[in-house]
C-alpha positions as CSV (number, residue, x, y, z in Angstrom):
1,M,0.0,0.0,0.0
2,S,1.6,3.2,-1.2
3,E,-0.8,5.5,0.7
4,K,-1.0,5.5,4.5
5,V,-3.2,7.2,7.0
6,K,-3.1,7.2,10.8
7,L,-6.5,5.7,11.5
8,V,-6.6,5.1,15.2
9,G,-8.4,1.8,16.0
10,I,-8.2,-1.7,17.2
11,G,-8.8,-5.1,15.7
12,M,-8.7,-6.1,12.0
13,L,-11.3,-6.1,9.3
14,M,-12.9,-9.4,8.4
15,M,-12.6,-10.4,4.8
16,L,-16.1,-11.3,3.7
17,L,-16.3,-13.7,0.8
18,I,-19.9,-14.5,-0.3
19,S,-21.7,-15.4,-3.4
20,C,-23.1,-12.9,-5.9
21,S,-26.6,-14.2,-6.3
22,F,-29.6,-12.0,-5.2
23,I,-33.3,-12.2,-5.3
24,A,-35.4,-9.1,-4.4
25,S,-38.6,-9.5,-2.3
26,K,-41.6,-8.5,-4.3
27,D,-42.8,-6.6,-1.3
28,N,-39.8,-4.3,-1.3
29,Y,-38.4,-1.9,-3.8
30,I,-35.0,-1.8,-5.5
31,P,-34.9,0.4,-8.6
32,P,-34.0,-1.5,-11.8
33,V,-30.5,-1.2,-13.2
34,G,-30.2,1.9,-15.4
35,N,-33.7,3.2,-14.3
36,Q,-33.1,4.4,-10.8
37,K,-36.0,6.6,-9.5
38,Y,-34.2,9.4,-7.7
39,G,-35.9,11.8,-5.4
40,T,-34.6,15.2,-4.4
41,L,-33.7,16.7,-1.0
42,V,-33.1,20.4,-0.7
43,D,-31.3,21.4,2.5
44,D,-33.0,24.7,3.5
45,R,-29.9,25.7,5.6
46,N,-27.6,26.3,2.6
47,G,-29.8,25.5,-0.5
48,K,-27.8,22.5,-1.5
49,T,-29.7,19.8,-3.4
50,Y,-29.0,16.1,-2.9
51,E,-30.3,13.1,-4.9
52,T,-32.1,10.5,-2.8
53,I,-33.0,6.9,-3.4
54,Q,-35.4,4.4,-1.9
55,I,-34.0,0.9,-1.1
56,G,-36.5,-1.3,0.6
57,D,-38.5,0.8,3.0
58,Q,-35.6,3.2,3.7
59,I,-34.9,6.4,1.8
60,W,-31.2,7.3,1.7
61,M,-29.2,10.2,0.4
62,A,-27.5,9.2,-2.8
63,E,-24.7,11.7,-2.2
64,N,-22.3,12.4,0.7
65,L,-23.3,15.1,3.1
66,N,-21.6,18.4,2.5
67,Y,-22.7,20.8,5.2
68,G,-21.0,22.9,7.8
69,K,-18.2,25.4,8.3
70,V,-15.1,24.1,6.7
71,V,-12.1,23.7,9.1
72,E,-8.7,22.4,8.2
73,D,-7.1,19.2,9.6
74,C,-10.2,17.9,11.4
75,R,-10.1,20.7,14.0
76,Q,-13.8,20.3,14.6
77,E,-14.7,21.6,18.1
78,Q,-17.8,20.8,20.2
79,N,-19.0,24.3,20.0
80,G,-22.5,23.8,18.7
81,I,-21.5,25.0,15.2
82,A,-21.6,22.4,12.4
83,E,-18.1,21.9,11.1
84,Q,-16.5,19.6,8.4
85,T,-13.1,19.0,6.8
86,Y,-12.5,18.5,3.1
87,Y,-10.1,15.8,2.0
88,E,-6.5,17.2,2.0
89,N,-8.2,20.6,2.9
90,D,-9.0,20.9,-0.8
91,P,-12.3,22.7,-1.7
92,E,-12.4,21.0,-5.0
93,K,-12.2,17.6,-3.4
94,G,-14.9,18.7,-0.9
95,E,-17.2,19.6,-3.7
96,K,-16.6,16.3,-5.3
97,Y,-16.6,13.9,-2.3
98,G,-18.4,15.8,0.4
99,G,-17.3,16.5,4.0
100,L,-15.4,14.4,6.5
101,Y,-16.7,14.5,10.1
102,T,-15.5,13.3,13.5
103,W,-18.0,11.2,15.5
104,K,-18.0,13.9,18.2
105,E,-19.1,16.4,15.6
106,I,-22.1,14.5,14.5
107,Q,-23.2,14.2,18.1
108,D,-22.6,17.9,19.0
109,T,-24.6,19.5,16.2
110,E,-27.6,18.9,14.0
111,L,-25.7,17.9,10.8
112,A,-28.6,16.2,9.1
113,P,-31.2,18.2,7.2
114,E,-34.6,18.6,8.7
115,G,-36.6,15.4,8.4
116,W,-33.4,13.3,8.0
117,H,-31.0,11.8,10.5
118,I,-27.6,10.1,10.8
119,P,-28.3,6.4,10.5
120,T,-27.8,4.1,13.4
121,K,-25.8,0.9,13.3
122,N,-29.1,-1.0,13.1
123,E,-30.2,1.0,10.1
124,W,-27.0,0.1,8.2
125,M,-27.5,-3.5,9.2
126,K,-31.1,-3.4,7.9
127,L,-29.8,-2.1,4.5
128,K,-27.2,-4.8,4.4
129,A,-29.8,-7.5,5.3
130,F,-32.2,-6.3,2.7
131,L,-29.6,-6.3,-0.1
132,G,-28.4,-9.8,0.8
133,D,-25.4,-11.2,-0.9
134,S,-22.9,-8.7,-2.4
135,S,-24.5,-5.9,-0.6
136,A,-21.5,-3.6,-0.9
137,Q,-21.3,-4.1,-4.6
138,K,-24.9,-3.1,-5.1
139,I,-24.5,0.3,-3.5
140,K,-20.9,1.2,-4.7
141,A,-20.5,3.4,-7.8
142,S,-19.8,1.6,-11.0
143,K,-17.4,2.2,-13.8
144,Q,-20.2,4.0,-15.6
145,D,-20.8,6.6,-12.9
146,A,-19.4,10.1,-12.8
147,I,-17.0,9.1,-9.9
148,K,-16.0,5.6,-10.9
149,W,-15.5,2.7,-8.6
150,D,-15.7,-1.1,-8.9
151,G,-19.3,-1.8,-7.8
152,T,-22.5,-2.4,-9.8
153,N,-24.6,0.3,-8.3
154,V,-27.8,-1.5,-9.1
155,T,-29.5,0.4,-6.3
156,G,-28.5,3.8,-7.4
157,M,-27.1,4.7,-3.9
158,T,-23.7,5.5,-5.6
159,I,-21.3,5.1,-2.8
160,I,-18.0,6.7,-3.7
161,P,-14.5,6.1,-2.4
162,S,-14.1,9.4,-0.6
163,G,-11.3,8.5,1.8
164,V,-10.8,9.2,5.5
165,A,-8.8,11.5,7.8
166,Y,-7.3,11.6,11.2
167,K,-6.3,15.2,12.2
168,D,-3.9,16.3,9.5
169,N,-3.5,12.9,7.9
170,F,-5.6,11.9,4.9
171,G,-5.7,8.6,3.1
172,R,-7.5,5.9,1.1
173,L,-9.1,8.3,-1.4
174,G,-10.2,6.0,-4.3
175,Q,-10.1,3.0,-2.0
176,W,-12.3,3.4,1.0
177,A,-15.8,4.7,1.8
178,M,-16.2,5.0,5.6
179,F,-19.4,6.3,7.2
180,W,-20.1,7.1,10.8
181,T,-23.2,5.7,12.4
182,A,-25.0,7.5,15.2
183,T,-24.4,4.5,17.5
184,E,-21.7,4.7,20.2
185,R,-19.7,1.8,21.4
186,D,-18.2,3.5,24.5
187,E,-16.4,6.7,25.4
188,E,-13.6,6.2,22.9
189,F,-15.2,4.2,20.0
190,A,-18.3,4.3,17.8
191,W,-19.9,2.1,15.1
192,F,-19.1,2.7,11.4
193,A,-20.0,1.2,8.0
194,Q,-17.2,0.5,5.6
195,L,-16.9,-0.4,1.9
196,D,-13.6,-1.3,0.4
197,G,-12.2,-1.3,-3.1
198,F,-10.1,-3.5,-5.4
199,W,-6.7,-3.6,-3.8
200,Y,-6.5,-6.7,-1.6
201,P,-4.9,-9.6,-3.4
202,A,-7.3,-12.3,-2.2
203,P,-10.2,-11.8,-1.9
204,P,-10.0,-8.7,-4.1
205,K,-12.7,-6.7,-2.4
206,Y,-15.1,-6.4,0.4
207,I,-18.2,-7.5,-1.5
208,D,-20.5,-7.0,1.5
209,I,-21.1,-4.0,3.7
210,Y,-18.9,-4.2,6.8
211,V,-20.2,-2.7,10.1
212,G,-17.7,-2.5,12.9
213,N,-16.9,-0.5,16.1
214,Y,-13.1,-0.3,16.5
215,Y,-12.2,3.2,15.2
216,R,-11.8,6.1,17.6
217,K,-14.2,9.0,17.5
218,E,-11.4,11.4,16.4
219,N,-11.3,9.8,12.9
220,A,-13.2,11.7,10.2
221,F,-15.5,9.8,7.9
222,S,-18.2,10.6,5.4
223,I,-21.9,10.7,6.2
224,R,-25.0,9.5,4.4
225,C,-28.3,10.5,6.0
226,V,-31.5,8.5,6.0
227,K,-35.1,9.9,6.0
228,D,-37.1,10.0,9.2
229,G,-39.8,7.4,9.0
230,G,-38.7,5.9,5.8
231,A,-41.0,5.4,2.8
232,K,-44.7,6.0,3.4
């Protein structure tokens, strides 16, 4: 690995090797390939518009959150003001990949737009269970998307490899998509969802969504919000 980042955590990631077959329940909705039915979310706080997508009975943002005062090197303080850091402190990367947030920041402020919230561990697990085998591949961007990755994106959720940060260290852009959940493990650690790219020799990728709890809250990850109450 040529690129390194000081992610502070414990344990090791499990390599998940599962089959690629999938049968959708007729009672739940997954948009057909190439015909995703996107909705729209307008954040009244800054006028930013996000695409949204329904998967099962959940409605997710189909783009990474990009909201808050921009501060460099993850110097996000618990001051009641929403703050974010752009990858390598680069505004162009921030516009492309969205913000990176420490876990303490998502607890200190109302980062989610009105009517939306930071998903819990259980909500990510619900998404994973609904998608079944190869759940990560179904939400990762494909080679045909504007920001290319190695998924199939049959859901239209378009997860992008937006990288991570720890203080002034940035890494894994193009390889990792890491998302904080709203669920705390203890005073030092919180739950996260991870998707990985094609760089492990065997197996070549994480083909399933990985949900773990061994990264410290000071790490800065991306955020996808989910709609309150889901699909009506």
